[in-house]
VOGU-3710 file (C-alpha; in Angstrom, 3 decimals, decimal comma):
1> mssegrikvf> 23,244/-7,970/322,519  23,960/-11,546/323,436  27,302/-12,367/324,206  27,717/-14,343/321,451  27,346/-11,193/319,027  29,907/-9,253/320,966  33,552/-8,521/319,517  35,874/-10,267/321,545  38,651/-8,558/322,809  42,177/-10,383/324,149
11> vvddhplfre> 44,283/-8,091/326,166  47,942/-8,546/326,359  50,131/-6,299/329,014  52,677/-7,041/331,403  51,381/-4,239/333,618  47,986/-5,816/335,948  46,484/-2,029/336,730  46,722/-0,717/333,338  45,450/-4,181/331,318  42,978/-3,893/334,422
21> glvqyinret> 41,629/-0,678/333,455  41,882/-1,101/329,576  39,383/-4,663/330,290  37,136/-2,467/332,718  36,651/0,354/330,113  36,241/-2,148/326,391  33,940/-4,501/328,988  31,577/-1,400/329,234  31,426/-1,043/325,520  27,841/-2,741/324,416
31> dmevcgeagd> 28,806/-4,389/321,570  32,545/-5,710/322,841  33,627/-8,010/325,786  37,462/-9,085/327,143  37,439/-12,674/326,284  40,611/-13,008/328,207  43,902/-11,065/329,106  47,373/-11,971/329,641  50,880/-10,578/330,883  53,751/-12,600/328,756
41> tptalsalnq> 53,994/-13,959/325,752  53,605/-17,691/326,763  50,550/-17,430/328,632  49,091/-15,360/326,028  49,608/-17,933/323,195  48,436/-20,935/325,455  44,956/-18,832/325,700  44,958/-17,859/322,290  45,167/-21,218/321,568  41,706/-21,995/323,532
51> ikadiaivdl> 39,833/-18,783/322,914  38,735/-17,732/319,615  39,475/-13,834/319,424  38,395/-10,784/317,206  41,183/-8,932/318,014  44,070/-9,092/319,762  45,612/-5,853/321,762  49,167/-6,483/322,343  51,891/-4,701/324,520  55,414/-4,195/322,710
61> tlqgisglql> 57,455/-4,562/326,033  56,847/-7,965/327,608  58,657/-10,542/329,576  60,902/-12,669/327,804  59,568/-13,446/324,395  58,927/-9,280/322,798  55,610/-8,093/321,741  56,831/-7,832/318,006  57,522/-11,622/318,166  54,003/-12,543/319,524
71> vkvistqhkk> 52,300/-10,054/317,091  54,027/-12,433/313,918  52,601/-15,664/315,730  49,607/-14,481/315,971  49,576/-12,997/312,705  51,090/-16,108/311,464  49,102/-18,985/313,480  45,790/-16,926/314,440  44,893/-15,646/311,418  41,268/-14,734/312,110
81> thvlvlsmhd> 43,031/-12,697/315,058  43,807/-8,849/314,243  46,311/-7,283/316,195  46,286/-4,018/317,348  49,844/-2,605/319,495  49,252/-0,513/322,087  52,720/0,586/323,293  54,239/3,353/325,248  56,766/3,182/322,672  56,986/6,298/320,350
91> eklyaeralr> 55,302/5,272/317,381  57,416/6,531/315,060  60,407/3,938/315,717  58,014/0,843/316,235  54,772/1,377/314,085  56,337/0,246/310,790  57,837/-2,997/312,806  55,133/-3,626/314,295  52,976/-3,652/310,691  55,600/-5,544/308,836
101> agakgyimkq> 54,897/-8,188/312,050  51,265/-8,253/311,106  49,927/-6,054/313,210  46,902/-3,936/311,722  47,062/-0,753/313,861  49,587/0,518/316,215  48,423/3,385/319,110  50,231/4,942/321,942  49,119/4,182/325,814  49,338/7,976/326,439
111> eaprevvaai> 46,145/7,938/324,012  42,431/8,326/326,081  40,720/5,030/326,169  37,954/5,901/323,784  40,929/6,178/321,115  41,402/2,431/321,977  37,986/1,382/321,403  38,032/3,322/317,885  41,199/1,658/316,895  39,793/-1,647/317,528
121> rqvlagkiyl> 36,320/-0,519/315,466  38,508/0,775/312,330  40,819/-2,449/312,821  37,660/-4,908/312,499  36,215/-2,618/309,478  39,515/-3,414/307,875  41,461/-0,578/307,806  44,544/0,157/308,979  44,353/2,459/312,288  47,373/4,696/312,969
131> sealskhmit> 47,269/8,400/314,754  46,815/11,378/312,233  50,628/12,157/312,671  51,975/9,125/312,298  50,102/9,053/308,757  52,061/12,151/307,679  55,235/11,551/309,192  55,467/8,298/307,202  53,594/10,041/303,828  55,931/12,803/303,968
141> rmvanqpleg> 59,313/10,353/304,154  57,829/8,059/301,101  57,142/11,316/299,470  60,933/12,242/299,642  62,221/8,877/299,549  63,380/8,223/302,600  63,178/4,999/305,133  60,630/5,389/307,290  62,018/4,342/310,606  64,342/7,541/310,252
151> aapvdvlsnr> 68,188/6,853/310,546  69,225/4,162/308,200  71,907/2,300/310,352  69,547/1,317/312,547  67,664/-1,028/310,017  69,881/-3,491/310,691  69,283/-3,800/314,339  66,861/-6,615/315,577  63,521/-5,700/316,856  65,180/-6,011/320,538
161> elevfdyigq> 68,513/-4,306/319,363  66,522/-1,597/318,507  64,649/-1,260/322,285  68,100/-1,274/323,805  69,493/1,173/321,635  66,419/2,807/322,295  66,847/2,995/326,262  70,554/3,500/325,822  69,993/7,021/323,965  67,414/7,866/326,978
171> gfqtreisek> 70,392/7,417/329,220  69,321/3,943/330,443  72,041/1,729/332,581  72,503/-2,143/331,707  70,613/-3,045/334,602  68,049/-0,447/334,181  67,219/-1,395/330,833  67,446/-4,801/332,049  64,579/-4,448/334,440  62,530/-2,687/331,976
181> lhlsvktves> 62,739/-5,531/329,487  62,724/-8,292/331,272  66,165/-9,334/330,412  69,018/-10,736/332,199  71,952/-8,532/332,174  74,040/-10,564/330,206  71,521/-10,827/327,789  71,644/-6,963/327,596  75,299/-6,718/327,512  74,958/-9,110/324,592
191> hrehiknkln> 72,575/-7,084/322,761  74,996/-4,179/323,192  77,815/-6,322/321,726  76,235/-6,888/319,053  74,633/-3,045/318,672  78,229/-2,725/318,439  79,208/-5,021/315,702  76,526/-4,467/313,676  76,723/-0,347/313,311  80,695/-0,113/313,707
201> lsnstevirr> 81,613/1,569/316,245  84,322/0,857/318,451  83,682/0,701/321,762  80,486/1,194/324,097  81,345/4,988/324,238  80,420/4,937/320,957  77,804/2,819/321,472  76,229/5,403/323,963  76,977/8,436/321,788  75,080/7,242/318,535
211> aiqwvhsekg> 72,343/6,172/320,649  72,270/10,030/322,129  72,545/11,046/318,790  69,609/8,979/317,009  66,861/9,439/319,787  67,540/13,255/319,849  67,481/13,136/316,508  64,171/11,063/316,364  62,683/13,419/318,955  63,489/16,172/316,457
221> qnesv> 61,782/14,784/313,505  58,352/14,151/315,945  58,545/17,407/316,923  58,930/18,898/313,268  55,632/16,223/312,441
//
């Protein structure tokens, strides 16, 4: 198959080794080729203005502007480029937000590379890609008339605030969260303050307690699906 006839894939991930491995695997497919790659949102948007990609694979954790914001921009400004989110974040916490932002699929990084390729093909066939477990989880919640994201109070949090809240619940300290999200300590502290106010909590201790409860609750729900 000529280069012109191949599916053009653009990869956005801030981990060079992971990105390199994914690029190599995709390029082994006879009908696919990686037409570009980036490690952050500004670089990705600049490249996508020059490259016509059929699909962009986007990680959620990116330096500065989050992956969810990148998904929104691509979906709005590059309508012919489908978006597949590939992330370490639990699909049951972020998949619905990614779909609302414009993504056509969500897959966890723990999945085998062949599943990523299968997801690419499914999205380009005009379908939504979700794992079987997540599809079952979402249908169960819809039938039970429950919010898809779990505990209703977190719905008031922004995407970045939810990321911070999730990390707090996992036991990470402010500096550790700042390193993971590539944000300043001051910015993370600001997010923590917004979380406290939005959830009507009195102090940082209550924020930590609520975050731990929420994370444990989500894990319990995940294991039951």
